[in-house]
N, C-alpha and C positions, 0 to 999 in steps of 0.2 A: 470968215475974215481972220479970226484969231489963228485958226489952223494954218492958213497960208503964211501969216507973219511968223509963226513958230517955225514952220518949215524953212522959210527964207532965212531966219536967223541961224538955224541949225546948218543949213547949206553954207552960209557965209563962214561959220566957224570951221566947218569941215574943209572948205576950200583954203582958208587961211592956214589951217593946220597942215594941209597937204603942201601948200607952197613953202611953208617953213621946213617941212620934211625934206624937200628936194633942193633947198637953198644952198646947202654945203656940198662942195664937190666930192667929199668923202662919202656922203650919204648917197649921192647919185651913183658913184662907182659901186657901192654895195648893192643898191637896187638893181642896177643893170646886170651885175654878176648873178644875183639871186634869181632874177627873171630867167636867165639863161640856164639855170640848174634844174628846171622842171620840178619845182616844189620840193626838192629834197633838202634835208637839213645840211647846213654848212657851219663849220666851226669858226669862232671869232678869229682865231689865228690865221685861218685861210683867208678870211675877209681882210685882215690886216695886210697880207701879202698882195691881195688884189688892189687895195687902196694905194699901196706903195708902188705897184707896177704901173699905175695910171698917173704918175707924175708927182707923187709926194716923195720927198726925200726919205730914203730908208733910214731907220734908226737902228739901235742896237737890237738886232734879231726881231724887229717888229714889235718890241715890247710896248713902247710908248703908243704906237698906233693902235695896238690891241686894247690898251687901257682906255684910250680916248673913244674907241668904238664901244667898248663895254659900258663906260660910264656916261658918255655924252651922245654919240650919234645913234646907237641902236635904241636907246630909250626914246629918243625923238621919233624914230621910225615906228616903234611899237605904239607910241601914243597916237600916231596918225593911222594906226591899224593897217599898215602896209607890210608889216612883218610880224612874225611870232618870235619872241626872244626868250629862250629858256636860260636865264642867268646862271642857274646852278650847273648846267651842262655846258654852257657857252655855245649853244646851238641856235641857229637862226634859220627860219623858213620864210620864204616870200609869200605874201598874201595880197599883193597889189591887184589892181583892177584896171579897167579900161581908162579911167580918169588918170590914174597914176602913170600908166604907160604913155598916154597922150601928152601929159605934162613933161615927162622925161624926153619924149621925142621932140616936143617944141623947144625945150631948153637946148638939146643937142643940135638941132638944125638952125636955130635962130640966135642963140645967146652964147654958145661956147665957141 
């Protein structure tokens, strides 16, 4: 019984973390782009361009968007274990799974 409860609690935390990870449109844009790259590393600057091309107002050469990705959005995705984020290189690799993709599809089809 205790094992089931622990599993249940862990699953709840994981689900909540995943929901938080896909809550922001910037993070969904990043995840969709990374999923399409077939697990190769993508630079933060390239991801900033992707975010801006999907509806966010462009800023001065994508600097603000890249900073927000680096300090806010990418750490949230890394904490949810759906990306690998090498801060020193500014490289990001997709690690999503079926649950991540199902949630992104649900949000796309029903909520956006």
